[in-house]
C-alpha positions in Angstrom: 130.4 53.3 119.2 129.5 57.0 119.3 127.0 58.9 121.4 126.3 62.6 121.7 124.6 65.0 124.0 123.4 68.5 123.2 123.9 71.4 125.7 123.0 75.1 125.5 125.7 77.2 127.1 124.9 80.6 128.4 127.0 83.1 126.4 127.3 86.9 126.2 126.3 88.8 123.1 129.9 89.4 122.2 130.6 85.6 122.4 127.6 84.9 120.2 128.7 87.5 117.6 132.1 85.9 117.7 130.5 82.5 116.9 128.6 84.0 114.0 131.7 85.5 112.5 133.5 82.2 112.9 130.7 80.4 111.1 131.0 82.8 108.2 134.7 82.2 107.9 134.3 78.4 108.4 131.8 78.2 105.5 134.1 80.3 103.3 137.1 78.1 104.0 135.0 75.0 103.4 133.7 76.2 100.1 137.2 77.2 99.0 138.5 73.8 99.9 135.7 72.0 98.0 136.4 74.1 94.9 140.1 73.3 95.1 139.4 69.5 95.4 136.9 69.4 92.5 139.1 71.6 90.2 142.1 69.3 90.9 140.2 66.0 90.9 141.5 65.1 94.3 140.2 63.8 97.6 143.5 63.9 99.5 143.8 65.8 102.8 147.6 66.2 102.3 147.2 67.6 98.8 144.5 70.1 100.0 146.6 71.2 102.9 149.7 71.7 100.7 147.8 73.7 98.0 145.1 75.5 99.9 146.2 76.2 103.5 148.1 79.5 102.8 145.3 80.7 100.5 142.6 80.0 103.2 144.7 81.6 105.9 145.1 84.7 103.7 141.3 85.0 102.9 140.2 84.0 106.5 143.0 85.5 108.6 141.3 85.3 112.0 140.1 81.7 111.5 142.2 79.5 113.9 144.5 76.9 112.3 142.7 74.1 114.1 139.4 75.1 112.5 141.0 75.4 109.1 142.1 71.8 109.5 138.5 70.8 110.5 137.1 72.5 107.4 139.7 70.6 105.3 138.6 67.3 106.8 134.9 68.0 106.3 135.5 69.2 102.7 137.4 66.0 101.8 134.7 63.8 103.3 131.9 65.8 101.5 133.7 65.6 98.1 134.3 61.8 98.5 130.6 61.3 99.4 129.5 63.5 96.5 131.7 61.6 94.0 130.3 58.3 95.2 126.7 59.6 94.8 127.6 61.1 91.4 128.7 57.7 90.2 125.5 55.9 91.4 122.9 58.6 90.7 124.1 61.1 88.2 120.9 63.3 88.3 121.0 63.6 92.2 124.5 64.8 92.4 124.5 67.7 89.9 125.3 70.3 92.6 128.6 70.2 94.3 128.9 70.3 98.1 128.6 73.7 99.6 128.1 75.2 103.0 126.0 78.2 104.0 127.0 80.9 106.5 124.5 79.5 108.9 126.3 76.2 109.2 127.0 74.0 112.1 130.8 73.8 112.7 132.7 70.6 113.4 135.3 70.9 116.2 137.8 68.3 117.1 139.9 67.7 120.2 142.3 70.4 119.3 139.6 73.1 119.1 137.2 72.1 121.9 138.0 70.8 125.4 135.8 69.8 128.3 137.4 69.7 131.8 134.8 68.9 134.3 132.0 71.4 133.7 134.2 73.9 131.9 133.9 73.9 128.1 136.4 75.9 126.0 136.3 76.2 122.2 138.1 78.3 119.5 136.5 81.2 117.6 137.9 83.9 115.4 138.3 86.4 118.3 139.5 84.2 121.2 138.9 81.0 122.9 135.5 81.0 124.7 135.2 79.6 128.2 131.9 78.7 129.7 130.4 76.4 132.3 127.9 73.8 131.1 125.9 71.1 132.9 125.8 67.7 131.4 122.7 65.8 132.5 123.3 63.1 135.1 121.7 60.3 133.1 124.4 60.8 130.4 127.4 60.7 132.7 126.0 57.7 134.6 125.3 55.8 131.4 128.5 56.6 129.6 131.2 57.1 132.3 134.9 57.9 131.6 135.9 54.8 133.5 134.3 52.5 130.9 136.3 54.0 128.0 134.0 56.9 126.9 136.1 59.8 125.8 135.0 63.1 124.4 136.2 63.3 120.7 134.8 66.6 119.5 131.8 68.7 119.1 129.4 70.4 116.7 128.6 74.0 117.4 125.9 76.0 115.8 122.9 78.3 116.4 119.4 76.8 116.4 116.2 78.4 114.9 115.5 80.1 118.2 118.8 81.9 118.1 120.4 79.8 120.9 124.0 78.5 120.6 124.1 74.8 121.0 127.0 72.4 121.5 126.6 68.8 120.6 129.4 66.9 122.5 130.5 63.7 120.8 131.7 60.8 122.9 133.3 57.6 121.6 134.1 54.3 123.0 136.1 51.6 121.3 134.7 48.8 123.4 130.9 48.3 122.6 
């Protein structure tokens, strides 16, 4: 079972610009990965990593390795979904998956950590550290003691220009 909570950390202008640059490189890496998968008729993470990792690292040199791996995973999932849709509804799936520069980035446990109230996550420049407050109702309803563990996050910028972090929690026991 999964649950998520959205928080809005207070970040400096430099940190926000770092997130914007990271989003651009994240989208570029995703689009390169999708092209590689489609051109080679593959949906394998191992294949994509073997063929594409060094090319992505060359084109997006400041994108952290953990985020390259996240883009790889998202690209494989998107292509698999696209192929299933294409088989069922050929007219609906004419366009291949793509990501715009204003994307929401998926982070996993390697690239985002939460220790108490301190949230840290990777960007192209450096790892950003910030203090966040998770609402009490969420921590009371989904405590760590009952098996709820933070499994990742989605980070993006909303229409008002605020950086948001959607923390994803998972519990194996429903």
